[in-house]
C-alpha positions in Angstrom: 81.0 84.9 51.7 83.2 82.3 53.3 86.8 83.5 54.0 89.6 80.9 54.4 93.1 81.7 55.5 95.9 80.0 53.6 99.1 79.7 55.6 102.3 77.7 56.0 106.0 78.1 56.8 108.5 79.8 54.6 109.1 77.7 51.4 106.2 75.4 52.2 104.6 76.3 48.9 101.6 78.4 50.1 102.1 80.9 47.3 102.0 78.1 44.7 98.8 76.8 46.3 97.4 80.3 46.2 98.2 80.5 42.5 96.2 77.3 41.9 93.2 78.6 43.8 93.4 81.9 41.8 93.7 80.0 38.5 90.5 78.1 39.4 88.6 81.4 39.9 88.9 81.7 43.7 89.9 85.3 44.6 93.1 85.4 46.7 94.2 88.4 48.8 97.9 88.2 49.3 99.1 89.8 52.6 102.7 89.7 51.5 102.0 91.7 48.4 100.1 94.3 50.5 103.0 94.4 53.0 105.5 95.0 50.1 103.3 97.9 48.9 103.5 99.5 52.4 107.3 99.4 52.1 107.4 101.5 48.9 109.2 104.9 49.0 107.0 107.7 50.2 104.8 105.6 52.5 104.6 106.1 56.2 106.0 102.6 56.9 109.0 103.3 54.6 109.9 106.3 56.6 109.6 104.4 59.9 111.8 101.6 58.6 114.5 104.0 57.4 114.4 106.0 60.7 114.7 102.8 62.8 117.1 100.7 60.7 119.1 103.3 58.8 119.8 103.9 55.1 121.8 100.6 55.0 118.5 98.8 54.3 118.1 100.7 51.0 119.2 99.7 47.6 121.2 102.0 45.3 117.9 103.2 43.8 116.4 104.1 47.2 114.1 101.1 47.6 114.0 99.0 50.7 116.1 95.9 50.2 113.8 93.2 51.8 116.7 90.7 52.1 118.8 93.2 54.1 115.8 94.1 56.2 115.0 90.4 56.8 118.6 89.7 57.8 118.2 92.3 60.6 114.7 91.5 61.9 114.9 87.7 61.7 117.9 87.8 64.0 116.5 90.3 66.4 113.1 89.6 68.0 112.7 93.2 69.2 113.3 94.5 65.7 110.9 92.0 64.2 108.2 93.0 66.7 108.7 96.6 65.8 108.4 96.0 62.1 105.3 93.8 62.5 103.7 96.4 64.7 103.9 98.9 61.8 103.0 96.6 59.0 100.4 94.1 60.3 97.6 96.4 61.4 97.8 98.3 58.1 97.8 95.1 56.1 94.8 93.7 57.9 92.9 96.9 57.3 93.6 96.7 53.6 92.6 93.0 53.6 89.3 93.8 55.3 88.4 96.4 52.7 89.3 94.0 49.9 87.1 91.2 51.4 84.2 93.6 51.7 84.5 94.5 48.0 84.7 90.8 47.0 81.6 90.0 49.1 79.7 92.9 47.5 80.7 91.5 44.1 79.0 88.2 44.9 81.9 85.9 45.5 81.0 82.8 47.6 84.5 82.1 48.8 87.8 84.1 49.1 91.3 83.1 50.2 93.6 85.3 52.4 97.2 84.1 52.0 99.3 85.0 55.0 102.1 83.3 56.8 101.2 84.6 60.3 97.6 83.4 60.4 96.9 81.3 63.4 100.2 82.2 65.2 98.4 82.4 68.5 96.8 79.0 68.1 93.4 80.6 67.3 91.4 81.2 64.1 91.4 84.9 63.4 88.1 86.8 63.7 86.2 86.9 60.4 87.7 83.7 59.1 85.7 80.6 58.4 88.7 78.2 58.4 92.4 77.8 58.0 94.1 75.8 55.2 97.7 74.8 56.1 100.3 74.1 53.4 102.8 71.6 55.0 106.2 70.5 53.9 109.0 68.8 55.8 111.6 71.2 57.2 114.4 69.6 55.3 112.6 70.1 52.0 111.8 73.7 52.9 115.5 74.2 53.7 116.5 72.8 50.3 114.0 75.1 48.5 115.4 78.2 50.2 118.9 77.3 49.2 118.1 76.2 45.6 115.3 78.7 44.7 116.1 81.8 46.8 119.9 81.6 46.8 120.2 81.5 50.6 123.1 79.8 52.3 122.2 77.1 54.8 122.7 79.2 57.9 120.5 82.0 56.6 117.8 79.5 55.5 117.8 77.8 58.9 117.6 81.2 60.7 114.5 82.2 58.6 112.8 78.9 59.4 113.7 79.1 63.1 112.4 82.6 63.3 108.9 81.5 62.5 106.4 79.7 64.7 106.4 75.9 63.9 103.7 75.8 61.2 102.8 72.2 62.2 101.4 73.7 65.4 98.6 75.1 63.3 97.3 71.7 62.3 95.0 71.6 65.3 93.1 74.7 64.1 93.2 73.9 60.4 90.2 72.6 58.5 92.4 71.3 55.7 96.1 70.4 55.3 97.8 70.4 51.9 100.9 68.2 51.8 103.5 69.8 49.6 106.3 67.4 50.2 105.8 66.0 46.7 105.4 67.5 43.2 103.5 70.7 42.2 101.0 68.5 40.4 100.2 66.7 43.6 99.7 70.0 45.4 97.4 71.2 42.6 95.3 68.0 42.8 94.8 68.6 46.5 93.7 72.2 45.9 91.3 71.1 43.2 89.7 68.6 45.5 89.0 71.4 48.0 87.5 73.6 45.3 85.4 70.7 44.0 83.9 70.2 47.4 83.1 74.0 47.5 81.0 73.7 44.4 78.5 71.7 46.4 78.9 73.7 49.7 81.6 76.3 50.5 82.6 74.5 53.7 86.2 73.6 54.4 
């Protein structure tokens, strides 16, 4: 089974691209969803987060407020590194198990959606290629403000906290331009899938 990473900066539209892949029958493993599951009450990571950052990161119902947590870690590199050290190894273990099951079920291609793929300038072990979803920073900023309700300063801080996604172009086997309409993005996804029908090579 071929495994392709799907990555991009915040508000680039990688989740929308992932949805288009999934709707076309390509299985998608979402690293962010798995990370959210690890932050649920009762988990080991939940306990570590509360011990490190205090009960101020909790909602009134005792859930971790991801916006409050993000406000801390995206303004503190040491805190972000600490959180990533708890979450990432566990997430990749879960993803590895999911991919094994998909391969055993006979899938020819699978997608792993994760923002941090290729951060070190290298294709991660076990991946056959990287697909980058790209959008101009100003458009991403506008999306964060309009769609996620962030103020401009918070949106800029979130973008600045990430590695420049354009640096991943050099290791990407395909780049999806999402500076236009959703329909244009979907057309690009479908072209990749059509090419896989002949041979699952990016």
